[in-house]
GUROPA-625649 format. One record per atom (N, C-alpha, C): chain; atom name; residue number from 1; x, y negated, z negated; residue in one letter. Coordinates in nm, 2 decimals. Layout:
<atom chaine="A" atome="CA" num="NUM" c1="X" c2="Y" c3="Z" residu="A"/>
...
END
This chain:
<atom chaine="A" atome="N" num="1" c1="0.98" c2="-19.86" c3="-18.80" residu="M"/>
<atom chaine="A" atome="CA" num="1" c1="0.90" c2="-19.82" c3="-18.69" residu="M"/>
<atom chaine="A" atome="C" num="1" c1="0.99" c2="-19.75" c3="-18.59" residu="M"/>
<atom chaine="A" atome="N" num="2" c1="0.95" c2="-19.64" c3="-18.53" residu="A"/>
<atom chaine="A" atome="CA" num="2" c1="1.02" c2="-19.57" c3="-18.43" residu="A"/>
<atom chaine="A" atome="C" num="2" c1="0.95" c2="-19.59" c3="-18.30" residu="A"/>
<atom chaine="A" atome="N" num="3" c1="1.02" c2="-19.64" c3="-18.19" residu="L"/>
<atom chaine="A" atome="CA" num="3" c1="0.96" c2="-19.67" c3="-18.06" residu="L"/>
<atom chaine="A" atome="C" num="3" c1="1.02" c2="-19.58" c3="-17.96" residu="L"/>
<atom chaine="A" atome="N" num="4" c1="0.94" c2="-19.54" c3="-17.86" residu="V"/>
<atom chaine="A" atome="CA" num="4" c1="0.99" c2="-19.47" c3="-17.74" residu="V"/>
<atom chaine="A" atome="C" num="4" c1="0.91" c2="-19.53" c3="-17.63" residu="V"/>
<atom chaine="A" atome="N" num="5" c1="0.97" c2="-19.60" c3="-17.54" residu="H"/>
<atom chaine="A" atome="CA" num="5" c1="0.91" c2="-19.67" c3="-17.42" residu="H"/>
<atom chaine="A" atome="C" num="5" c1="0.80" c2="-19.76" c3="-17.47" residu="H"/>
<atom chaine="A" atome="N" num="6" c1="0.82" c2="-19.84" c3="-17.58" residu="D"/>
<atom chaine="A" atome="CA" num="6" c1="0.72" c2="-19.93" c3="-17.64" residu="D"/>
<atom chaine="A" atome="C" num="6" c1="0.61" c2="-19.86" c3="-17.70" residu="D"/>
<atom chaine="A" atome="N" num="7" c1="0.61" c2="-19.73" c3="-17.72" residu="D"/>
<atom chaine="A" atome="CA" num="7" c1="0.50" c2="-19.66" c3="-17.79" residu="D"/>
<atom chaine="A" atome="C" num="7" c1="0.55" c2="-19.63" c3="-17.93" residu="D"/>
<atom chaine="A" atome="N" num="8" c1="0.47" c2="-19.66" c3="-18.03" residu="V"/>
<atom chaine="A" atome="CA" num="8" c1="0.51" c2="-19.63" c3="-18.17" residu="V"/>
<atom chaine="A" atome="C" num="8" c1="0.49" c2="-19.48" c3="-18.19" residu="V"/>
<atom chaine="A" atome="N" num="9" c1="0.60" c2="-19.41" c3="-18.23" residu="I"/>
<atom chaine="A" atome="CA" num="9" c1="0.59" c2="-19.26" c3="-18.26" residu="I"/>
<atom chaine="A" atome="C" num="9" c1="0.61" c2="-19.23" c3="-18.41" residu="I"/>
<atom chaine="A" atome="N" num="10" c1="0.65" c2="-19.33" c3="-18.48" residu="G"/>
<atom chaine="A" atome="CA" num="10" c1="0.68" c2="-19.31" c3="-18.63" residu="G"/>
<atom chaine="A" atome="C" num="10" c1="0.67" c2="-19.44" c3="-18.70" residu="G"/>
<atom chaine="A" atome="N" num="11" c1="0.64" c2="-19.42" c3="-18.83" residu="I"/>
<atom chaine="A" atome="CA" num="11" c1="0.64" c2="-19.54" c3="-18.92" residu="I"/>
<atom chaine="A" atome="C" num="11" c1="0.68" c2="-19.50" c3="-19.06" residu="I"/>
<atom chaine="A" atome="N" num="12" c1="0.75" c2="-19.59" c3="-19.12" residu="L"/>
<atom chaine="A" atome="CA" num="12" c1="0.80" c2="-19.57" c3="-19.26" residu="L"/>
<atom chaine="A" atome="C" num="12" c1="0.76" c2="-19.70" c3="-19.34" residu="L"/>
<atom chaine="A" atome="N" num="13" c1="0.68" c2="-19.69" c3="-19.44" residu="A"/>
<atom chaine="A" atome="CA" num="13" c1="0.65" c2="-19.80" c3="-19.52" residu="A"/>
<atom chaine="A" atome="C" num="13" c1="0.71" c2="-19.79" c3="-19.66" residu="A"/>
<atom chaine="A" atome="N" num="14" c1="0.79" c2="-19.88" c3="-19.70" residu="V"/>
<atom chaine="A" atome="CA" num="14" c1="0.86" c2="-19.88" c3="-19.83" residu="V"/>
<atom chaine="A" atome="C" num="14" c1="0.80" c2="-19.99" c3="-19.91" residu="V"/>
<atom chaine="A" atome="N" num="15" c1="0.76" c2="-19.96" c3="-20.04" residu="A"/>
<atom chaine="A" atome="CA" num="15" c1="0.70" c2="-20.06" c3="-20.13" residu="A"/>
<atom chaine="A" atome="C" num="15" c1="0.80" c2="-20.10" c3="-20.23" residu="A"/>
<atom chaine="A" atome="N" num="16" c1="0.81" c2="-20.22" c3="-20.26" residu="L"/>
<atom chaine="A" atome="CA" num="16" c1="0.89" c2="-20.27" c3="-20.37" residu="L"/>
<atom chaine="A" atome="C" num="16" c1="0.81" c2="-20.31" c3="-20.49" residu="L"/>
<atom chaine="A" atome="N" num="17" c1="0.86" c2="-20.28" c3="-20.61" residu="S"/>
<atom chaine="A" atome="CA" num="17" c1="0.78" c2="-20.31" c3="-20.73" residu="S"/>
<atom chaine="A" atome="C" num="17" c1="0.87" c2="-20.34" c3="-20.84" residu="S"/>
<atom chaine="A" atome="N" num="18" c1="0.82" c2="-20.38" c3="-20.95" residu="F"/>
<atom chaine="A" atome="CA" num="18" c1="0.89" c2="-20.41" c3="-21.08" residu="F"/>
<atom chaine="A" atome="C" num="18" c1="0.82" c2="-20.34" c3="-21.19" residu="F"/>
<atom chaine="A" atome="N" num="19" c1="0.89" c2="-20.28" c3="-21.28" residu="S"/>
<atom chaine="A" atome="CA" num="19" c1="0.83" c2="-20.22" c3="-21.40" residu="S"/>
<atom chaine="A" atome="C" num="19" c1="0.92" c2="-20.24" c3="-21.52" residu="S"/>
<atom chaine="A" atome="N" num="20" c1="0.86" c2="-20.27" c3="-21.63" residu="L"/>
<atom chaine="A" atome="CA" num="20" c1="0.93" c2="-20.28" c3="-21.75" residu="L"/>
<atom chaine="A" atome="C" num="20" c1="0.97" c2="-20.14" c3="-21.80" residu="L"/>
<atom chaine="A" atome="N" num="21" c1="0.89" c2="-20.05" c3="-21.77" residu="D"/>
<atom chaine="A" atome="CA" num="21" c1="0.91" c2="-19.91" c3="-21.80" residu="D"/>
<atom chaine="A" atome="C" num="21" c1="1.04" c2="-19.85" c3="-21.74" residu="D"/>
<atom chaine="A" atome="N" num="22" c1="1.06" c2="-19.89" c3="-21.61" residu="S"/>
<atom chaine="A" atome="CA" num="22" c1="1.18" c2="-19.84" c3="-21.54" residu="S"/>
<atom chaine="A" atome="C" num="22" c1="1.30" c2="-19.94" c3="-21.55" residu="S"/>
<atom chaine="A" atome="N" num="23" c1="1.28" c2="-20.04" c3="-21.63" residu="Q"/>
<atom chaine="A" atome="CA" num="23" c1="1.38" c2="-20.14" c3="-21.66" residu="Q"/>
<atom chaine="A" atome="C" num="23" c1="1.42" c2="-20.22" c3="-21.54" residu="Q"/>
<atom chaine="A" atome="N" num="24" c1="1.32" c2="-20.26" c3="-21.46" residu="G"/>
<atom chaine="A" atome="CA" num="24" c1="1.35" c2="-20.34" c3="-21.34" residu="G"/>
<atom chaine="A" atome="C" num="24" c1="1.28" c2="-20.30" c3="-21.21" residu="G"/>
<atom chaine="A" atome="N" num="25" c1="1.35" c2="-20.34" c3="-21.11" residu="R"/>
<atom chaine="A" atome="CA" num="25" c1="1.30" c2="-20.32" c3="-20.97" residu="R"/>
<atom chaine="A" atome="C" num="25" c1="1.31" c2="-20.18" c3="-20.93" residu="R"/>
<atom chaine="A" atome="N" num="26" c1="1.22" c2="-20.13" c3="-20.85" residu="Y"/>
<atom chaine="A" atome="CA" num="26" c1="1.23" c2="-20.00" c3="-20.79" residu="Y"/>
<atom chaine="A" atome="C" num="26" c1="1.16" c2="-20.00" c3="-20.65" residu="Y"/>
<atom chaine="A" atome="N" num="27" c1="1.19" c2="-19.91" c3="-20.57" residu="T"/>
<atom chaine="A" atome="CA" num="27" c1="1.12" c2="-19.89" c3="-20.44" residu="T"/>
<atom chaine="A" atome="C" num="27" c1="1.07" c2="-19.75" c3="-20.43" residu="T"/>
<atom chaine="A" atome="N" num="28" c1="0.96" c2="-19.73" c3="-20.35" residu="F"/>
<atom chaine="A" atome="CA" num="28" c1="0.91" c2="-19.60" c3="-20.33" residu="F"/>
<atom chaine="A" atome="C" num="28" c1="0.86" c2="-19.59" c3="-20.18" residu="F"/>
<atom chaine="A" atome="N" num="29" c1="0.85" c2="-19.47" c3="-20.13" residu="I"/>
<atom chaine="A" atome="CA" num="29" c1="0.80" c2="-19.45" c3="-20.00" residu="I"/>
<atom chaine="A" atome="C" num="29" c1="0.65" c2="-19.44" c3="-20.01" residu="I"/>
<atom chaine="A" atome="N" num="30" c1="0.58" c2="-19.54" c3="-19.94" residu="D"/>
<atom chaine="A" atome="CA" num="30" c1="0.44" c2="-19.55" c3="-19.95" residu="D"/>
<atom chaine="A" atome="C" num="30" c1="0.38" c2="-19.46" c3="-19.83" residu="D"/>
<atom chaine="A" atome="N" num="31" c1="0.45" c2="-19.46" c3="-19.72" residu="E"/>
<atom chaine="A" atome="CA" num="31" c1="0.40" c2="-19.39" c3="-19.61" residu="E"/>
<atom chaine="A" atome="C" num="31" c1="0.51" c2="-19.35" c3="-19.51" residu="E"/>
<atom chaine="A" atome="N" num="32" c1="0.50" c2="-19.22" c3="-19.46" residu="L"/>
<atom chaine="A" atome="CA" num="32" c1="0.60" c2="-19.18" c3="-19.36" residu="L"/>
<atom chaine="A" atome="C" num="32" c1="0.52" c2="-19.09" c3="-19.26" residu="L"/>
<atom chaine="A" atome="N" num="33" c1="0.52" c2="-19.13" c3="-19.14" residu="F"/>
<atom chaine="A" atome="CA" num="33" c1="0.45" c2="-19.06" c3="-19.04" residu="F"/>
<atom chaine="A" atome="C" num="33" c1="0.53" c2="-19.06" c3="-18.91" residu="F"/>
<atom chaine="A" atome="N" num="34" c1="0.53" c2="-18.94" c3="-18.85" residu="V"/>
<atom chaine="A" atome="CA" num="34" c1="0.59" c2="-18.92" c3="-18.72" residu="V"/>
<atom chaine="A" atome="C" num="34" c1="0.49" c2="-18.84" c3="-18.63" residu="V"/>
<atom chaine="A" atome="N" num="35" c1="0.46" c2="-18.89" c3="-18.51" residu="E"/>
<atom chaine="A" atome="CA" num="35" c1="0.37" c2="-18.82" c3="-18.42" residu="E"/>
<atom chaine="A" atome="C" num="35" c1="0.41" c2="-18.67" c3="-18.41" residu="E"/>
<atom chaine="A" atome="N" num="36" c1="0.31" c2="-18.59" c3="-18.40" residu="E"/>
<atom chaine="A" atome="CA" num="36" c1="0.34" c2="-18.44" c3="-18.40" residu="E"/>
<atom chaine="A" atome="C" num="36" c1="0.43" c2="-18.40" c3="-18.29" residu="E"/>
<atom chaine="A" atome="N" num="37" c1="0.42" c2="-18.46" c3="-18.17" residu="Y"/>
<atom chaine="A" atome="CA" num="37" c1="0.50" c2="-18.42" c3="-18.06" residu="Y"/>
<atom chaine="A" atome="C" num="37" c1="0.65" c2="-18.46" c3="-18.08" residu="Y"/>
<atom chaine="A" atome="N" num="38" c1="0.67" c2="-18.55" c3="-18.17" residu="A"/>
<atom chaine="A" atome="CA" num="38" c1="0.81" c2="-18.60" c3="-18.20" residu="A"/>
<atom chaine="A" atome="C" num="38" c1="0.87" c2="-18.54" c3="-18.32" residu="A"/>
<atom chaine="A" atome="N" num="39" c1="0.80" c2="-18.45" c3="-18.39" residu="C"/>
<atom chaine="A" atome="CA" num="39" c1="0.85" c2="-18.38" c3="-18.51" residu="C"/>
<atom chaine="A" atome="C" num="39" c1="0.96" c2="-18.29" c3="-18.47" residu="C"/>
<atom chaine="A" atome="N" num="40" c1="1.05" c2="-18.27" c3="-18.57" residu="G"/>
<atom chaine="A" atome="CA" num="40" c1="1.16" c2="-18.18" c3="-18.55" residu="G"/>
<atom chaine="A" atome="C" num="40" c1="1.28" c2="-18.24" c3="-18.48" residu="G"/>
<atom chaine="A" atome="N" num="41" c1="1.28" c2="-18.37" c3="-18.45" residu="Q"/>
<atom chaine="A" atome="CA" num="41" c1="1.39" c2="-18.44" c3="-18.39" residu="Q"/>
<atom chaine="A" atome="C" num="41" c1="1.47" c2="-18.52" c3="-18.48" residu="Q"/>
<atom chaine="A" atome="N" num="42" c1="1.44" c2="-18.51" c3="-18.61" residu="G"/>
<atom chaine="A" atome="CA" num="42" c1="1.52" c2="-18.59" c3="-18.71" residu="G"/>
<atom chaine="A" atome="C" num="42" c1="1.48" c2="-18.73" c3="-18.73" residu="G"/>
<atom chaine="A" atome="N" num="43" c1="1.37" c2="-18.78" c3="-18.67" residu="L"/>
<atom chaine="A" atome="CA" num="43" c1="1.33" c2="-18.92" c3="-18.69" residu="L"/>
<atom chaine="A" atome="C" num="43" c1="1.29" c2="-18.95" c3="-18.83" residu="L"/>
<atom chaine="A" atome="N" num="44" c1="1.22" c2="-18.87" c3="-18.90" residu="G"/>
<atom chaine="A" atome="CA" num="44" c1="1.19" c2="-18.89" c3="-19.04" residu="G"/>
<atom chaine="A" atome="C" num="44" c1="1.31" c2="-18.90" c3="-19.13" residu="G"/>
<atom chaine="A" atome="N" num="45" c1="1.40" c2="-18.81" c3="-19.11" residu="R"/>
<atom chaine="A" atome="CA" num="45" c1="1.53" c2="-18.81" c3="-19.19" residu="R"/>
<atom chaine="A" atome="C" num="45" c1="1.61" c2="-18.93" c3="-19.16" residu="R"/>
<atom chaine="A" atome="N" num="46" c1="1.61" c2="-18.97" c3="-19.03" residu="E"/>
<atom chaine="A" atome="CA" num="46" c1="1.69" c2="-19.09" c3="-18.99" residu="E"/>
<atom chaine="A" atome="C" num="46" c1="1.62" c2="-19.22" c3="-19.06" residu="E"/>
<atom chaine="A" atome="N" num="47" c1="1.49" c2="-19.22" c3="-19.06" residu="A"/>
<atom chaine="A" atome="CA" num="47" c1="1.42" c2="-19.34" c3="-19.12" residu="A"/>
<atom chaine="A" atome="C" num="47" c1="1.45" c2="-19.34" c3="-19.27" residu="A"/>
<atom chaine="A" atome="N" num="48" c1="1.44" c2="-19.23" c3="-19.34" residu="L"/>
<atom chaine="A" atome="CA" num="48" c1="1.47" c2="-19.22" c3="-19.48" residu="L"/>
<atom chaine="A" atome="C" num="48" c1="1.61" c2="-19.26" c3="-19.51" residu="L"/>
<atom chaine="A" atome="N" num="49" c1="1.70" c2="-19.22" c3="-19.43" residu="E"/>
<atom chaine="A" atome="CA" num="49" c1="1.85" c2="-19.25" c3="-19.46" residu="E"/>
<atom chaine="A" atome="C" num="49" c1="1.87" c2="-19.40" c3="-19.44" residu="E"/>
<atom chaine="A" atome="N" num="50" c1="1.80" c2="-19.46" c3="-19.34" residu="A"/>
<atom chaine="A" atome="CA" num="50" c1="1.82" c2="-19.60" c3="-19.31" residu="A"/>
<atom chaine="A" atome="C" num="50" c1="1.76" c2="-19.68" c3="-19.43" residu="A"/>
<atom chaine="A" atome="N" num="51" c1="1.64" c2="-19.64" c3="-19.48" residu="A"/>
<atom chaine="A" atome="CA" num="51" c1="1.58" c2="-19.71" c3="-19.59" residu="A"/>
<atom chaine="A" atome="C" num="51" c1="1.66" c2="-19.70" c3="-19.72" residu="A"/>
<atom chaine="A" atome="N" num="52" c1="1.72" c2="-19.58" c3="-19.74" residu="E"/>
<atom chaine="A" atome="CA" num="52" c1="1.80" c2="-19.56" c3="-19.86" residu="E"/>
<atom chaine="A" atome="C" num="52" c1="1.92" c2="-19.65" c3="-19.85" residu="E"/>
<atom chaine="A" atome="N" num="53" c1="1.99" c2="-19.66" c3="-19.74" residu="A"/>
<atom chaine="A" atome="CA" num="53" c1="2.11" c2="-19.75" c3="-19.72" residu="A"/>
<atom chaine="A" atome="C" num="53" c1="2.07" c2="-19.89" c3="-19.74" residu="A"/>
<atom chaine="A" atome="N" num="54" c1="1.96" c2="-19.93" c3="-19.69" residu="Y"/>
<atom chaine="A" atome="CA" num="54" c1="1.91" c2="-20.07" c3="-19.70" residu="Y"/>
<atom chaine="A" atome="C" num="54" c1="1.88" c2="-20.11" c3="-19.84" residu="Y"/>
<atom chaine="A" atome="N" num="55" c1="1.80" c2="-20.03" c3="-19.91" residu="Y"/>
<atom chaine="A" atome="CA" num="55" c1="1.75" c2="-20.07" c3="-20.05" residu="Y"/>
<atom chaine="A" atome="C" num="55" c1="1.85" c2="-20.03" c3="-20.16" residu="Y"/>
<atom chaine="A" atome="N" num="56" c1="1.95" c2="-19.96" c3="-20.13" residu="R"/>
<atom chaine="A" atome="CA" num="56" c1="2.04" c2="-19.91" c3="-20.24" residu="R"/>
<atom chaine="A" atome="C" num="56" c1="2.12" c2="-20.03" c3="-20.29" residu="R"/>
END
C-alpha cells in the first residue's frame, strides 16, 4: 500500500500458491493499482521491486 498524507494512492496484492505442475510454491501479482494523479512517479515499479525482493 502506498500512502500520501494517510490517503491510499496505490495497492499491490501478491498471491501465494502451490502447484505440482510448477514443482512447488509460486507467487503472482493479483492486483496493482495506482491512482491516476500519482502515475508516472515510479510507485508501481517501486512496489514491484519491493515485492520481488521480499518473495525471492
